[in-house]
DRENDO-1510 file (C-alpha; in Angstrom, 1 decimal, always signed):
<recs>
REC; n; res; u; v; w
REC; 1; MET; +96.1; +71.6; +117.0 .
REC; 2; ILE; +98.8; +75.1; +117.3 .
REC; 3; ARG; +96.0; +76.8; +114.8 .
REC; 4; ARG; +93.0; +75.6; +117.2 .
REC; 5; ALA; +94.8; +76.8; +120.3 .
REC; 6; GLN; +95.6; +80.2; +118.4 .
REC; 7; CYS; +92.1; +80.3; +117.7 .
REC; 8; LEU; +90.8; +80.3; +121.0 .
REC; 9; LEU; +93.5; +82.7; +122.5 .
REC; 10; ARG; +92.3; +85.4; +119.8 .
REC; 11; LEU; +88.5; +84.6; +121.1 .
REC; 12; HIS; +89.4; +85.1; +124.6 .
REC; 13; GLY; +91.7; +88.2; +123.8 .
REC; 14; ASN; +89.0; +90.1; +122.1 .
REC; 15; GLY; +85.9; +89.8; +124.6 .
REC; 16; GLY; +84.9; +86.3; +124.0 .
REC; 17; HIS; +84.0; +85.6; +127.6 .
REC; 18; SER; +81.3; +88.3; +126.9 .
REC; 19; LEU; +80.7; +86.2; +123.9 .
REC; 20; VAL; +80.1; +83.2; +125.1 .
REC; 21; SER; +77.9; +84.6; +128.2 .
REC; 22; ARG; +75.6; +85.9; +125.3 .
REC; 23; LEU; +75.5; +82.3; +124.0 .
REC; 24; ARG; +74.7; +80.9; +127.2 .
REC; 25; CYS; +71.7; +83.5; +127.4 .
REC; 26; TYR; +70.0; +81.9; +124.3 .
REC; 27; ALA; +71.0; +78.5; +124.7 .
REC; 28; THR; +68.7; +75.9; +126.6 .
REC; 29; ASP; +68.5; +75.0; +130.4 .
REC; 30; GLU; +68.1; +71.5; +130.3 .
REC; 31; GLY; +71.4; +71.0; +132.1 .
REC; 32; ASN; +70.6; +73.0; +134.9 .
REC; 33; PRO; +67.6; +72.0; +136.9 .
REC; 34; LYS; +67.6; +75.3; +139.2 .
REC; 35; GLN; +67.5; +77.4; +136.1 .
REC; 36; ASN; +64.9; +75.4; +134.2 .
REC; 37; PRO; +61.4; +76.4; +134.7 .
REC; 38; ASN; +60.3; +73.1; +133.0 .
REC; 39; PRO; +61.4; +70.5; +135.3 .
REC; 40; ASN; +59.4; +67.6; +133.1 .
REC; 41; PRO; +61.2; +66.9; +130.4 .
REC; 42; ARG; +58.4; +64.7; +128.4 .
REC; 43; ALA; +56.5; +68.6; +128.7 .
REC; 44; GLN; +59.1; +70.0; +126.4 .
REC; 45; LYS; +59.9; +69.4; +123.1 .
REC; 46; PRO; +63.2; +68.3; +122.3 .
REC; 47; GLY; +65.6; +71.4; +120.6 .
REC; 48; THR; +63.2; +74.1; +121.9 .
REC; 49; LYS; +63.9; +76.9; +123.4 .
REC; 50; ASN; +62.7; +78.6; +126.8 .
REC; 51; LEU; +61.4; +81.7; +125.9 .
REC; 52; PRO; +59.8; +84.2; +128.7 .
REC; 53; ALA; +55.7; +83.8; +128.8 .
REC; 54; LEU; +54.3; +86.9; +127.7 .
REC; 55; ARG; +51.0; +87.6; +129.6 .
REC; 56; ASN; +47.5; +89.4; +128.0 .
REC; 57; PRO; +46.2; +91.5; +129.9 .
REC; 58; PHE; +43.5; +92.4; +127.6 .
REC; 59; THR; +41.9; +89.0; +127.8 .
REC; 60; ALA; +41.7; +88.8; +131.7 .
REC; 61; ALA; +40.4; +92.3; +131.7 .
REC; 62; GLN; +36.7; +92.0; +133.5 .
REC; 63; ASP; +35.6; +95.4; +132.6 .
REC; 64; ARG; +36.1; +96.0; +129.1 .
REC; 65; THR; +35.7; +99.7; +128.6 .
REC; 66; LYS; +37.8; +102.3; +126.9 .
REC; 67; ASN; +38.9; +103.7; +130.1 .
REC; 68; SER; +40.4; +100.4; +131.3 .
REC; 69; TYR; +42.0; +99.8; +127.8 .
REC; 70; LEU; +43.6; +103.0; +128.0 .
REC; 71; THR; +44.5; +102.4; +131.7 .
REC; 72; MET; +46.4; +99.2; +130.6 .
REC; 73; VAL; +48.3; +101.0; +127.9 .
REC; 74; GLU; +49.3; +103.5; +130.6 .
REC; 75; ILE; +50.1; +100.8; +133.0 .
REC; 76; PHE; +52.6; +99.5; +130.3 .
REC; 77; GLN; +54.3; +102.5; +129.7 .
REC; 78; GLU; +54.9; +103.2; +133.1 .
REC; 79; ARG; +56.5; +99.4; +133.8 .
REC; 80; ASP; +59.3; +99.7; +132.2 .
REC; 81; VAL; +61.8; +102.5; +131.0 .
REC; 82; HIS; +63.1; +100.5; +128.3 .
REC; 83; ARG; +59.3; +99.0; +127.4 .
REC; 84; ARG; +60.3; +95.7; +126.3 .
REC; 85; ASN; +58.1; +93.8; +124.2 .
REC; 86; HIS; +56.4; +96.8; +123.1 .
REC; 87; VAL; +55.5; +95.5; +119.6 .
REC; 88; GLU; +53.9; +92.2; +121.1 .
REC; 89; PHE; +52.0; +94.8; +123.7 .
REC; 90; ILE; +50.7; +96.4; +120.4 .
REC; 91; TYR; +49.5; +93.8; +118.2 .
REC; 92; ALA; +47.8; +92.3; +121.4 .
REC; 93; ALA; +46.0; +95.7; +121.7 .
REC; 94; LEU; +44.8; +95.5; +118.1 .
REC; 95; LYS; +43.7; +91.9; +118.5 .
REC; 96; ASN; +41.3; +93.0; +121.5 .
REC; 97; MET; +39.8; +96.2; +120.3 .
REC; 98; ALA; +36.9; +94.9; +119.0 .
REC; 99; ASP; +36.1; +93.2; +122.5 .
REC; 100; PHE; +36.2; +96.6; +124.1 .
REC; 101; GLY; +34.6; +98.7; +121.2 .
REC; 102; VAL; +37.4; +101.1; +120.8 .
REC; 103; GLU; +38.2; +100.2; +117.0 .
REC; 104; ARG; +37.0; +103.2; +115.7 .
REC; 105; ASP; +38.1; +105.4; +118.5 .
REC; 106; LEU; +41.3; +107.8; +117.1 .
REC; 107; GLU; +42.3; +108.3; +120.6 .
REC; 108; VAL; +43.2; +104.6; +121.3 .
REC; 109; TYR; +45.4; +104.3; +118.2 .
REC; 110; LYS; +47.3; +107.4; +118.9 .
REC; 111; ALA; +47.8; +105.8; +122.6 .
REC; 112; LEU; +49.1; +102.9; +121.1 .
REC; 113; ILE; +51.6; +104.6; +118.7 .
REC; 114; ASN; +52.8; +106.7; +122.1 .
REC; 115; VAL; +53.9; +103.1; +123.4 .
REC; 116; MET; +57.1; +103.1; +120.9 .
REC; 117; PRO; +60.4; +104.6; +122.2 .
REC; 118; LYS; +61.0; +108.0; +120.7 .
REC; 119; GLY; +64.3; +108.6; +118.6 .
REC; 120; LYS; +66.0; +105.6; +118.2 .
REC; 121; PHE; +64.2; +104.1; +115.3 .
REC; 122; ILE; +64.7; +107.3; +113.3 .
REC; 123; PRO; +67.2; +106.0; +110.3 .
REC; 124; THR; +70.1; +108.2; +109.9 .
REC; 125; ASN; +71.5; +107.5; +106.1 .
REC; 126; MET; +70.0; +106.7; +102.9 .
REC; 127; PHE; +70.3; +102.8; +103.3 .
REC; 128; GLN; +68.6; +102.6; +106.9 .
REC; 129; ALA; +65.8; +104.8; +105.5 .
REC; 130; GLU; +65.3; +102.5; +102.2 .
REC; 131; PHE; +66.0; +99.3; +103.7 .
REC; 132; MET; +63.5; +99.6; +106.5 .
REC; 133; HIS; +65.6; +100.5; +109.8 .
REC; 134; TYR; +63.7; +98.4; +112.4 .
REC; 135; PRO; +61.7; +96.3; +110.3 .
REC; 136; LYS; +59.3; +94.8; +112.9 .
REC; 137; GLN; +58.6; +98.0; +114.7 .
REC; 138; GLN; +57.8; +99.7; +111.2 .
REC; 139; GLN; +55.8; +96.9; +110.3 .
REC; 140; CYS; +54.0; +97.1; +113.6 .
REC; 141; ILE; +52.8; +100.4; +113.2 .
REC; 142; ILE; +51.9; +100.0; +109.3 .
REC; 143; ASP; +49.8; +97.0; +110.4 .
REC; 144; LEU; +48.0; +99.4; +113.1 .
REC; 145; LEU; +47.4; +102.2; +110.3 .
REC; 146; GLU; +46.2; +99.3; +107.9 .
REC; 147; GLN; +43.7; +98.7; +110.8 .
REC; 148; MET; +42.5; +101.9; +111.1 .
REC; 149; GLU; +41.9; +102.2; +107.3 .
REC; 150; ASP; +39.6; +99.3; +107.5 .
REC; 151; CYS; +37.7; +100.6; +109.8 .
REC; 152; GLY; +37.4; +104.0; +108.4 .
REC; 153; VAL; +39.2; +106.0; +111.2 .
REC; 154; MET; +40.7; +108.8; +109.7 .
REC; 155; PRO; +44.2; +110.0; +111.3 .
REC; 156; ASP; +45.0; +113.7; +112.3 .
REC; 157; HIS; +47.8; +116.0; +112.4 .
REC; 158; GLU; +48.7; +115.3; +115.7 .
REC; 159; MET; +49.4; +111.5; +114.6 .
REC; 160; GLU; +51.8; +112.8; +112.0 .
REC; 161; ALA; +53.7; +114.9; +114.6 .
REC; 162; MET; +54.1; +111.7; +116.9 .
REC; 163; LEU; +54.9; +109.2; +113.4 .
REC; 164; LEU; +57.7; +112.0; +113.4 .
REC; 165; ASN; +59.2; +112.0; +116.5 .
REC; 166; VAL; +59.1; +107.9; +116.3 .
REC; 167; PHE; +60.4; +106.7; +113.0 .
REC; 168; GLY; +61.5; +110.0; +111.4 .
REC; 169; ARG; +60.6; +111.8; +108.0 .
REC; 170; GLN; +61.9; +109.1; +105.8 .
REC; 171; GLY; +60.3; +105.9; +107.9 .
REC; 172; HIS; +57.7; +103.8; +106.3 .
REC; 173; PRO; +54.7; +104.7; +108.5 .
REC; 174; LEU; +54.8; +108.6; +107.8 .
REC; 175; ARG; +54.7; +107.4; +104.0 .
REC; 176; LYS; +51.9; +105.3; +104.7 .
REC; 177; TYR; +50.0; +108.1; +107.1 .
REC; 178; TRP; +50.8; +110.6; +103.9 .
REC; 179; ARG; +49.0; +107.7; +101.4 .
REC; 180; MET; +46.0; +107.7; +103.9 .
REC; 181; MET; +45.6; +111.6; +104.5 .
REC; 182; TYR; +45.4; +112.0; +100.6 .
REC; 183; TRP; +43.1; +109.4; +99.8 .
REC; 184; MET; +40.8; +108.9; +102.8 .
REC; 185; PRO; +39.4; +112.3; +102.7 .
REC; 186; LYS; +38.3; +111.6; +99.3 .
REC; 187; PHE; +36.4; +108.3; +99.8 .
REC; 188; LYS; +35.0; +110.0; +103.0 .
REC; 189; ASN; +33.1; +112.5; +101.0 .
REC; 190; LEU; +32.3; +110.7; +97.9 .
REC; 191; SER; +29.2; +109.1; +98.6 .
REC; 192; PRO; +26.0; +111.0; +97.9 .
REC; 193; TRP; +24.4; +109.7; +100.6 .
REC; 194; PRO; +26.2; +110.4; +103.9 .
REC; 195; LEU; +25.3; +108.5; +107.2 .
REC; 196; PRO; +25.5; +110.1; +110.4 .
REC; 197; ASP; +29.2; +109.1; +112.3 .
REC; 198; PRO; +28.3; +106.8; +114.4 .
REC; 199; VAL; +25.3; +105.1; +113.0 .
REC; 200; PRO; +22.1; +104.8; +115.4 .
REC; 201; ASP; +21.6; +101.6; +116.9 .
REC; 202; ASP; +18.0; +101.5; +116.6 .
REC; 203; THR; +16.9; +99.4; +114.0 .
REC; 204; LEU; +13.9; +101.7; +113.1 .
REC; 205; GLU; +16.2; +104.6; +112.3 .
REC; 206; MET; +18.6; +102.5; +110.1 .
REC; 207; ALA; +15.3; +101.1; +107.9 .
REC; 208; LYS; +14.4; +104.7; +107.3 .
REC; 209; LEU; +17.8; +105.3; +106.3 .
REC; 210; ALA; +18.3; +102.7; +104.1 .
REC; 211; LEU; +14.4; +103.1; +102.1 .
REC; 212; GLU; +15.5; +106.9; +101.7 .
REC; 213; ARG; +18.9; +105.7; +99.9 .
REC; 214; MET; +16.8; +103.1; +97.7 .
REC; 215; CYS; +14.4; +105.7; +97.1 .
REC; 216; THR; +16.5; +108.5; +95.6 .
REC; 217; VAL; +15.5; +107.2; +91.7 .
REC; 218; ASP; +12.5; +108.8; +92.3 .
REC; 219; LEU; +12.6; +112.2; +93.8 .
REC; 220; ARG; +8.9; +112.2; +94.5 .
REC; 221; SER; +9.2; +109.0; +96.7 .
REC; 222; LYS; +7.6; +109.2; +100.4 .
REC; 223; ILE; +8.9; +107.1; +103.1 .
REC; 224; THR; +5.8; +106.1; +105.4 .
REC; 225; VAL; +6.0; +104.3; +108.9 .
REC; 226; PHE; +2.9; +102.0; +109.6 .
REC; 227; GLU; +2.1; +100.4; +113.1 .
REC; 228; THR; +0.9; +96.9; +112.6 .
REC; 229; SER; -0.9; +97.8; +115.6 .
REC; 230; GLU; -3.3; +99.9; +113.6 .
REC; 231; LEU; -5.4; +96.6; +112.2 .
REC; 232; LYS; -7.3; +94.4; +114.2 .
REC; 233; ASP; -6.2; +90.8; +112.8 .
REC; 234; ALA; -2.0; +91.7; +112.9 .
REC; 235; ILE; -0.1; +88.8; +114.9 .
REC; 236; ASP; +3.0; +90.7; +115.1 .
REC; 237; ASP; +3.6; +94.0; +116.5 .
REC; 238; THR; +6.1; +95.7; +114.7 .
REC; 239; TRP; +6.6; +98.6; +112.6 .
REC; 240; ILE; +7.0; +99.2; +108.9 .
REC; 241; VAL; +8.7; +101.2; +106.5 .
REC; 242; SER; +7.2; +101.6; +103.2 .
REC; 243; GLY; +8.5; +103.5; +100.5 .
REC; 244; MET; +6.1; +104.3; +97.3 .
REC; 245; SER; +5.9; +107.4; +94.8 .
REC; 246; PRO; +3.0; +108.8; +93.0 .
REC; 247; GLU; +4.1; +107.2; +90.1 .
REC; 248; GLN; +4.2; +103.7; +91.7 .
REC; 249; GLU; +1.0; +104.4; +93.0 .
REC; 250; LYS; -0.6; +105.0; +89.1 .
REC; 251; LEU; +1.3; +101.8; +88.0 .
REC; 252; LEU; -0.5; +99.8; +90.9 .
REC; 253; ARG; -3.9; +101.1; +89.6 .
REC; 254; GLU; -3.4; +100.5; +86.2 .
REC; 255; HIS; -2.1; +97.0; +86.9 .
REC; 256; SER; -4.2; +94.2; +85.3 .
REC; 257; ARG; -6.6; +92.4; +88.0 .
REC; 258; GLN; -5.7; +89.5; +86.2 .
REC; 259; LYS; -2.1; +89.2; +86.9 .
REC; 260; ALA; -0.2; +88.5; +90.5 .
REC; 261; LEU; +1.9; +91.0; +92.4 .
REC; 262; TYR; +4.5; +89.3; +94.1 .
REC; 263; ILE; +6.2; +90.1; +97.8 .
REC; 264; GLU; +10.2; +89.1; +97.1 .
REC; 265; GLY; +13.3; +88.8; +99.3 .
REC; 266; PRO; +14.6; +89.4; +101.8 .
REC; 267; PHE; +17.3; +91.5; +100.4 .
REC; 268; HIS; +20.1; +93.0; +101.5 .
REC; 269; ILE; +21.6; +96.7; +101.9 .
REC; 270; TRP; +24.8; +97.4; +104.0 .
REC; 271; LEU; +25.1; +100.7; +105.9 .
REC; 272; ARG; +28.5; +100.5; +106.8 .
REC; 273; ASN; +28.2; +97.7; +109.2 .
REC; 274; ARG; +24.8; +97.2; +109.6 .
REC; 275; ARG; +22.7; +95.0; +107.3 .
REC; 276; ILE; +19.2; +95.8; +106.8 .
REC; 277; ASN; +16.5; +93.2; +105.1 .
REC; 278; TYR; +14.0; +94.9; +103.1 .
REC; 279; PHE; +11.7; +93.4; +100.6 .
REC; 280; THR; +10.0; +94.5; +97.1 .
REC; 281; LEU; +6.3; +94.0; +95.6 .
REC; 282; ARG; +6.8; +93.4; +92.2 .
REC; 283; ALA; +4.7; +92.7; +88.8 .
REC; 284; ASP; +5.5; +90.8; +85.9 .
REC; 285; ALA; +7.5; +93.0; +83.3 .
REC; 286; ASP; +4.9; +94.1; +80.4 .
REC; 287; SER; +6.8; +92.2; +77.5 .
REC; 288; GLU; +4.2; +94.1; +74.8 .
REC; 289; PHE; +5.1; +97.6; +76.2 .
REC; 290; LEU; +8.9; +97.2; +76.0 .
REC; 291; SER; +9.0; +96.1; +72.7 .
REC; 292; GLN; +7.1; +98.9; +71.5 .
REC; 293; LEU; +9.9; +101.1; +73.5 .
REC; 294; ASP; +12.3; +99.6; +71.8 .
REC; 295; GLU; +10.8; +99.9; +68.2 .
REC; 296; ARG; +10.7; +103.4; +68.8 .
REC; 297; GLN; +13.7; +103.8; +71.0 .
REC; 298; LEU; +17.0; +105.8; +68.9 .
REC; 299; ASP; +20.1; +105.5; +70.2 .
REC; 300; GLU; +21.5; +109.4; +70.2 .
REC; 301; ASP; +25.0; +108.2; +70.4 .
REC; 302; ASP; +25.0; +105.8; +66.9 .
REC; 303; VAL; +27.2; +107.4; +64.5 .
REC; 304; SER; +27.1; +104.5; +62.2 .
REC; 305; HIS; +24.0; +106.3; +60.2 .
REC; 306; ILE; +24.7; +110.2; +60.1 .
REC; 307; GLU; +22.9; +112.0; +57.8 .
REC; 308; VAL; +24.3; +115.7; +56.8 .
REC; 309; PRO; +22.4; +117.7; +55.1 .
REC; 310; PHE; +24.1; +119.2; +51.8 .
REC; 311; PHE; +22.8; +121.6; +48.8 .
REC; 312; GLY; +20.1; +123.0; +50.9 .
REC; 313; ARG; +18.4; +119.8; +51.7 .
REC; 314; ALA; +16.7; +120.0; +54.8 .
REC; 315; PRO; +18.0; +117.6; +57.8 .
REC; 316; PRO; +16.1; +115.0; +58.4 .
REC; 317; ARG; +12.9; +114.9; +61.0 .
REC; 318; ARG; +11.9; +112.6; +63.5 .
REC; 319; HIS; +8.9; +111.1; +63.2 .
REC; 320; ASN; +6.2; +112.4; +65.5 .
REC; 321; GLN; +5.5; +109.8; +67.9 .
REC; 322; LEU; +2.7; +109.5; +70.8 .
REC; 323; GLY; +3.0; +106.7; +73.5 .
REC; 324; LYS; +3.9; +106.4; +77.2 .
REC; 325; LEU; +7.4; +106.9; +78.4 .
REC; 326; ARG; +9.2; +104.2; +80.4 .
REC; 327; SER; +9.3; +104.8; +84.3 .
REC; 328; VAL; +12.3; +104.2; +85.8 .
REC; 329; HIS; +10.5; +101.4; +87.9 .
REC; 330; GLN; +9.2; +99.6; +85.0 .
REC; 331; GLN; +12.7; +97.2; +84.5 .
REC; 332; ASP; +13.5; +94.6; +81.9 .
REC; 333; ASP; +13.0; +92.1; +84.5 .
REC; 334; GLY; +9.6; +93.4; +86.4 .
REC; 335; THR; +7.9; +96.5; +87.6 .
REC; 336; ILE; +8.6; +97.3; +91.4 .
REC; 337; MET; +5.3; +98.9; +93.0 .
REC; 338; ALA; +6.8; +99.7; +96.5 .
REC; 339; ILE; +9.8; +98.4; +99.0 .
REC; 340; CYS; +9.2; +98.1; +102.5 .
REC; 341; ALA; +11.4; +97.4; +105.8 .
REC; 342; THR; +9.7; +95.6; +108.7 .
REC; 343; GLY; +11.0; +94.9; +112.3 .
REC; 344; THR; +10.3; +91.4; +112.3 .
REC; 345; SER; +10.8; +90.4; +108.6 .
REC; 346; THR; +8.1; +87.5; +108.7 .
REC; 347; LYS; +4.9; +86.8; +106.5 .
REC; 348; ASP; +2.5; +87.9; +109.2 .
REC; 349; SER; +4.0; +91.6; +108.7 .
REC; 350; LEU; +4.2; +91.7; +105.1 .
REC; 351; LEU; +0.4; +90.9; +105.0 .
REC; 352; SER; +0.3; +93.7; +107.2 .
REC; 353; TRP; +1.8; +96.0; +105.2 .
REC; 354; ILE; -0.2; +95.2; +102.0 .
REC; 355; ARG; -3.4; +95.6; +103.7 .
REC; 356; LEU; -1.9; +99.1; +105.2 .
REC; 357; LEU; -1.2; +100.1; +101.4 .
REC; 358; GLU; -5.0; +99.2; +100.8 .
REC; 359; ALA; -5.8; +101.4; +103.5 .
REC; 360; ASN; -3.9; +104.6; +103.0 .
REC; 361; GLY; -4.9; +105.1; +99.3 .
REC; 362; ASN; -4.1; +102.2; +97.0 .
REC; 363; PRO; -7.9; +100.3; +97.3 .
REC; 364; SER; -6.8; +98.4; +93.7 .
REC; 365; ILE; -4.6; +96.2; +95.9 .
REC; 366; GLY; -7.1; +94.7; +97.5 .
REC; 367; GLU; -8.4; +93.4; +93.8 .
REC; 368; VAL; -5.1; +91.9; +92.8 .
REC; 369; PRO; -3.7; +88.5; +93.7 .
REC; 370; VAL; -0.4; +88.8; +95.8 .
REC; 371; LEU; +2.0; +85.8; +96.2 .
REC; 372; PHE; +4.8; +85.6; +98.9 .
REC; 373; ARG; +8.0; +84.4; +96.9 .
REC; 374; PHE; +10.4; +84.2; +99.6 .
REC; 375; THR; +14.1; +83.6; +99.4 .
REC; 376; SER; +16.3; +81.7; +101.9 .
REC; 377; GLU; +19.8; +81.3; +102.6 .
REC; 378; VAL; +19.6; +78.3; +105.0 .
REC; 379; PRO; +19.5; +75.9; +101.9 .
REC; 380; ALA; +22.7; +77.6; +100.2 .
REC; 381; LYS; +24.6; +77.5; +104.0 .
REC; 382; ALA; +23.4; +73.8; +104.1 .
REC; 383; GLU; +25.1; +72.9; +100.7 .
REC; 384; GLU; +28.3; +74.5; +101.8 .
REC; 385; ILE; +28.5; +72.6; +104.9 .
REC; 386; GLU; +27.4; +69.1; +103.6 .
REC; 387; GLY; +29.7; +69.8; +100.4 .
REC; 388; GLY; +28.1; +68.6; +97.3 .
REC; 389; ALA; +24.5; +67.8; +98.5 .
REC; 390; SER; +21.8; +68.1; +95.9 .
REC; 391; VAL; +19.9; +71.2; +98.1 .
REC; 392; PRO; +18.0; +74.0; +96.2 .
REC; 393; ALA; +19.5; +77.1; +96.6 .
REC; 394; THR; +16.6; +79.3; +96.6 .
REC; 395; SER; +12.8; +78.5; +97.6 .
REC; 396; ASP; +11.0; +80.2; +95.0 .
REC; 397; ASN; +8.1; +78.2; +93.6 .
REC; 398; SER; +7.7; +75.6; +96.7 .
REC; 399; SER; +7.5; +78.9; +99.3 .
REC; 400; GLN; +4.8; +80.3; +97.3 .
REC; 401; ASP; +1.5; +81.1; +99.4 .
REC; 402; GLU; -1.1; +82.8; +97.2 .
REC; 403; HIS; -3.1; +85.4; +99.5 .
REC; 404; ASN; -5.4; +88.0; +98.0 .
REC; 405; SER; -5.2; +90.7; +100.1 .
REC; 406; SER; -9.2; +91.7; +99.7 .
REC; 407; ARG; -10.0; +88.4; +101.6 .
REC; 408; ALA; -7.8; +89.4; +104.3 .
REC; 409; LYS; -9.1; +92.4; +105.6 .
</recs>
C-alpha cells in the first residue's frame, strides 16, 4: 500500500493530471450520455471507440470538373491552419480522381502535394532520415507519386522544389521523385510509334493510328478509308480502315482459286488506355514453299562447321540458287493478305470490306471463297463465371459461314 501511494504521488507530481486528461480523450464515452454521440448502446459494438467521422466532399460533388476539384482542395487548405486529417483528405482525393477526369493532370497532383504542411516533416538527423520520419505522411506522398507513374504523368522541377520544402533532401518521397525523373523520360521516348498526348477521342482516328502501327512491317503498306455507303446492298452504314501493301496484292493474285481465305478476329491492340478491334484476311500457309526455303536456308551464325582455306585452297562457294524469296507476310501459321478495322465490327461490315477490296484493284478476290472465322470472348467469360462448365473457348469451325464474294456483288 505504501509503495502504491508513492507511485500515485509521483504521478501527480510529474504532471499526472495532463496524462489522465489525455487518456480520457481516447476513452469511450459510454458512461457520459451527454458526450456520447451514439445514445443507442445496441448500435455501437462493445470495445469500439467513438472516432470523428470524416465527410468525403468528392463523393457529394455535383459538378465533377477540374475547377470544382481544385476548389475543394483550396477550401480544405483555408479551413484550418493546422490542416488536420490532411493524409485522409489526400487519399480520398486520389481515389476520386478518375470521376473528375483529372487523373492525368500534373497541376492537380501538385495541388495535393501543396496540402501538406511545410517544414514539419523534415528530418533533423540521420536516424530520422533512414527510419522514415513521419512515415504516414511520407507513404501518402509516395502513393501519390506511384499513381502518377501508373497514369504516365511525368513530374517537373517545380514538384521537386515542393517535395524539398515538405520532406527535405533526405525524405523518401524526394528519392522516389529522383528515380521517376531518371526512368520516365527514357520510357516516354522509347516507343518507335509515338502517340499524340492526349490520344484523340474519335474512334476512326484511333483505328488509323492502330493500323499504321501494325503496317510498319512493310514500309510500302497503304492505309485506305472506305465508306460502306459506296455499296448499294450494304446494311451497316459505317467506315472501314484497311491496310494492304503491293506485296500482299501480289500474294493475293497468285493465291490458288481452290483454297479459301479466312477473315479472322476480332483481335485487340491497345493504344494507351484505348482498345481497338481489328480483323485479318488470312490464307493457309504454303507448306511446300516453306519446306523448300528451309532446305536452302543457311544459318549465318552457325559456327559448328567452319571451313577455313589453307595452303592455297579456295574458300567454299555457296550454291547458286534461284527461287522465290519469303515475304514478311508469309508466316509459319499462314499468309496475311490484309488487315482492317471497322466501326461496327459486324459480319456485314466485313463482307463490305471484301467487296470494296475487290472493287479497288483486287478482282481476283471475287473468284476465291471467303470464310468467316470469328473468335468470341463470351463463352470464355461464361466459363469463368460458372466455374468449370464445359463451354468452348472459341467458336472457330462452328461459326464459319461461307460467302463467295463474287456472288455477293
